[in-house]
N, C-alpha and C positions, 0 to 999 in steps of 0.2 A: 354443438354444444351450448350449455345451459349458461349464462353468463356468473350462477353463481357457482358453479362447480368447476369456473378455470383456476381461481385461486389456488384451490387446493391439490386437484389436479398439476398444477403447473409445482407448487410444494413439494408433490411426490416425486416427480419427474425428475426435478434436480438431487432433489435429497438418495434417490436411489441411483444417478448418475456417479452421484461423488460418491457414495459408500460402495457402488461397484469401481470404479478407479480407486479407492483407496485397498480393496479388497483380492482385485487383480493383481497392483502391486504389494501386495502382502499388508494386513490390514494391523499386524500384532509386531511388526518388525521393528527393531527397535530405531527409536528417534538418531536423526543424521543434523551434522550440520546445524542449522541455529536451532531446530526443532529441539536438538539433544538438551541445549544449553536452558532452553525455556522449560523443559520438560523436569530437567534435575531438577533448577530453583521452586518449580513445583512443586517434588518431591521433598524441599527441607521445608518449604511453607508450609505443608500438612503436616511436618515432622515438627513443626516446631520450633524452627529451628532456625527461621526468619528467612528474609529475603537474600539470598548470598547462593553461591556458585564457586564451588571447591572445582582445584587444579591444581595437580601436581606435577612437576617437571623434573628428570631425574638431574642429578650435579656431582662434578667429582666431590665435593664434599659432604656429599647427603644430598634427598630428595627435599626439594624447594616446596610449600605447599601455600599457595595462594586462596584467600575467602573472599571473592572482588563481593562487593556489595550491591554495585549497581551497575552489572555490567548487560542487562537488557531493562527495557522497561515495562511495567510493571502488570499492567492490565491481562497480558495473556495467558502468564505464569500464575497470578491468580484466578483466572478460570481453570486453565491447567490444576491448580490444586484441589479443587472443589475436585473434578474427576479423584484424584489421587485420596482424597480423605474419604472416599465410598470405594474404597479399593481398587479404582483403575488402573488400566495401564494404558500402552499407547495403545490399541485397540479402542478403547474407550473414547482416548485424547482424538482422534481418529473421526469417531462419530460426534463428537463435540464438534471440532471445524468444518464435519459438512454439514450439521444441522447451523451451522453460520452461515455457511455457502448457501446452504438452501432459504434461510431467511432472506438472505440478499438478494434472490433472486426476486423474491415477493416485493421485496422495498424498489427494486427498479422497475419492476411492473406497475406499482401503484405511481412513481414518481413520473416513470413514462408517456402514462395514460394521460395527465393532466397537458401532457407537451405533443402529440401525437395522434392521429383518429384512430379507434379501436385494433384496426387492425393489424396498423404498421407497431404500435405499441407492442400485442401480444406477441407478433414476429418478435420483435427486440429481446422481450422476456423468455420467451422460448427458446432463440438464440443464447440466453446467457444461462440458462440451464441444464446446456450442453455443451457448453465452451470450454476449450480443452483447457485453455491455461489455466482454470478456476478450477477446474476440477483437479489436472496435477498439485495446485495450492491446498488445496482441500486434506491432500494425504500425505503431505510432509509436515504435521505438526507446528506451522508456521503462521506466523502473529498475521499475514495478511485476510486470511478469511472474514474476523474480528473485528479488523482496520477498516475492509471496506462494506462489512455490515453498518459500521457506526457510520461511516461516512455517508451511507444512502440513506441512512436514517436522517441525519442532520439536514444533509441538501432537501428531503424531502418536507422537515420539519418548516423548511425558511419557506420553502414553496409554498406552503400553508399561511403563511404569516406569522411563524413562533419563533421569534428571533432568542426567546430566553433557552425553549427546550433545544433549540439547534446552537447555540453557544454551548450548552450541556455537554450535548453529543458529541460536538468538535472536539471539546476537551477531553473526554474519555477516549476519543479515537486519538487524538493525541498520546496520550497515555496506553495506546496501544503498538502507536508508531509516532515515533515523533515527528516523521516530515509531515505530518496532518497538519503544523503550523502553516506550511504553504498554502491549505487552504481560506486562512482568516480572510485575506485578502481579496477573491474574488466573493466569499461568502459576505465581506461587508459591502462589496460593490455594490452586489444584487439588492442589499438592503437600502443602499439610497436612489438605485434607479427602478426598480421594480413596482409598479402599480398595486399590488398588493398590502405593501407598507405606506401609500397616500397617506401624509396627515399624522402618520406618527411614524417617520422615518427614526427620528433622531434618539425617541425612547428604545426602538428597536434594533438600534447600531447599540446603545448601550447597553442593553441586556446581553445581544449576542458577545459581546465582546467582556461584562465581565464573567459572564457563566464561563468561555471558553476559557479565561484563568484562570477562576476561581477553585475551577474541580482538578485542574493537576496540582493545585496551590500546593495542598499536603505533602504530596511525592514532593515537590522542592524543596519544602523545608525543613525534610527529611533530610536530605541529602543534600543540604545547606551545613545540617547538622555535623553529618557523616564526613563529608568533605570538603568542606569551609566554602563553595559555590552551590549556589540552587538551578544545579544541572539535571537534566532529564534524565539522560542514560550516561555511561561512563565508555560506551563504543560509539561515540556519534568520531570521536578523535581518528581512530583505528579506521573506522569508514571513509572519511573525508581524505586520507592521508592515502587508502588503497586506490583512490580511482582521481589522484591531485600527484602524480610523482612522473618522472622519464620515461619510466619503466612499461607506464599504462599508454604509453602515444606510440611504444617501440615493437609494443608485440603485434600478432598476425591481424588481431583483431581489437584495436584500439578502442580507447574509453570502456572500458571496463573496469573492475575491482580485482587487484591483484593483492595477496598476502603480505602482511610487511616484509616478513622473513624472504621473499623471492623479490621484492622489490629493494632492498637493503641486504643484499647476500654478501658485501662486504664485511658487515658486523651487525650480523641480522639483532633485534631483538629478544634477547634470552628466552622469552614469554611469549613469542611469537606476538599473535594478536591481543593479545592479556597485557600487554607491557614490555617493560625494561627492571632492571634490576637493579635495587637501588633505588627503586620511585616507588611509588605509591601510585593506587590507582588511580587517583584523580590528575598526576602527578603525569602519570603514562598517557593520560588521556590528553592532556595539555602538549607533551611532547609530540605526539601523534599528528595534533591540530596545526602547531608550529611549524611540523616538516613539509606538511600540505602546504600550508602558506608560504612556507619558504621557493617551492616550486611555481606557484604562482606568481612570487614578486620579481624571483628572477628571470623566471624566463617567460616572459608573458607571450609571446607569439607563438610558442609551443603548446602552452598553455590556451592559448585562443583554438588550434587546430584542434588540439585536446577535447576540446568545448562543441567543436563541430563533429567528431567520431561519437562523441556520446549523443548528439540530437540523432548521427544516424543509425546508434543500437536503438534509441529508443523506438524508432519508429519501423526498428529489421522484422520481418516476421520471423528470421532464425533469431534462434535464441544462442546461435554459436555454443551452445553446451558443451563440456568437456565429459559427461558424465556418461553410460551406457546406454544410457537409451535417449541420447540428441539424435539420431537418425529419427524417432520416432516423433520426439519433439519440433524437428525441423518441419515434417511433414504437416504434422500439425498445425501450428503455425503458419505454414502456408497457403493451407487450404480452410484458414478461419481468418486471420486475421487480415491477411492478401486480401481477399476479395474486400472484409469491411473495410482496411483504410481506404481504399481508393471510392468506394460508395460515400466515407467518412468526409472525404472532403469535399466530396463535389454536395455534402449536406451542408458543410460548415459553409460552403460558399452559396445556398440557399438562405440559409436562415440568416449572411448578413445583411443579401439583398432584403429579407422579408422585417428584418427593424425587429427579432424575436425578443424579447428582452428576456423573458423566461428562460431561453437556453443559454444567459450570461453563467447560469452555473454549468451547464454542462462546458462551454467553454473553459470554464474557470474549472473545473477539474482537470483537463488535459493539461492547461496552461500550469496551474500546480501542479504536475505528477511532472511533466518535463524541466519547468523548474529545481524540480528535487533531485532529475536523472543529472541535469546540469551541474549542480553545486555538487555531485556525488560520483554518482557512476551510471552509467547508461544498461540497462539488457532488461527481459525480458519481465523482472521482477519488482522493476521502478515502474513500468508501462501499465502493471497487472492491476492496480486500483483507476485507473483512466480508463481501462477498456468498456463499461459500460457507457460509458457518453461517447466513443467511436460507435458501438452500436447503435446509439441513439441517433447519433448525424448520420448513421447508414440507413437507420429506417425513415428520416427527413428525406432522403433522395430518391431510397425505396416506393415512401408513398410519393412523391413526387411523379416517377417512372411511370408509375401503376397508374395514375390521375390520369398524365397525359397521353398514355395507351389507351385509356376509355374515354378522350375526347374534352375531358374537365379540365378546371384551372385549376390551378396548383394550388394543393392543399394548405390549408393553413393551421399553426396551433391552436390548442384551446385556451379560452384566456386564462389570466389569472384567476384564481378565487376570490 
């Protein structure tokens, strides 16, 4: 295959695979769960009603209508709003998600080929092009495809020595999923240690930090005016509480997320995950956070056990899904992530021995997503943004095995540009 044709064929394969899975699952089916919220906010944006999510709850004395102003981070609903302005429905939204996913595959290939020999780098990208978990994510109108694209572009920019564009891309990633904040530490460490920044580490670090803060600043200021504090979303509290409570530890697969009404069965919140009667949107967010922190403070031993289960779930190939397609997801997880995890562990050991500083970004991506899972809850969606890093580490081990079988020495990563 000619080198110039590979990226085009790679993108085509990734896009066709994602559209194929979306079509098989029903490309125009109504959005559900998180995707439903994103799509409804996008509709309100397109209609000129602003960033708002409407929910109605039946009560004995009449229905209660909520208009939530910051229930989700803004970037993915804004992207979907463009689709809705053009008259597109869920199918068009899934095409956009598939395009983001296919571009992520290209970004991973560009990133990996600076770290690995040409063959293993191509194998990593081809594996990600048909990676089951990413194919599923691109068919559900979730924010992960956009978040992963921006994250990989930020890593690619930093790998090439661009502190300012990397910071701006990280700021956009945070506006897609606030968990992107966890990436700031490994990115800053890479600036301080990588040879590519020799002689200008201070300037590059300042540019990274300033851009990463400046991009989300208008959204934070908007929420400070509306809610009285500069929060990224009012969904953070319920996400934290759902993964930090006693019932999460007592279930058959501890460490996952539970709905607040399933945790507080004796006195459930009147509006479920959207909050409590008599409290504002921001006050409900703080109340959920306070209840999760109360468990952490009052039962540190049980919380420690819960952290262990979150870590186990993070690395578990089985998603333990409760949906009708759980059997397919279990099989896909064991056939894809199972062997890659074993190779990635070997690859991580090899990179530590070789002291490949370029791979700080790879290890940092895994560490950031694991930290996020420990703080909130462990499952395959929390791990998904780190799976490109697992694939690169698996590529390191695979390249080493091939080189040993061929009678050559251990392959070396390419030096920084």
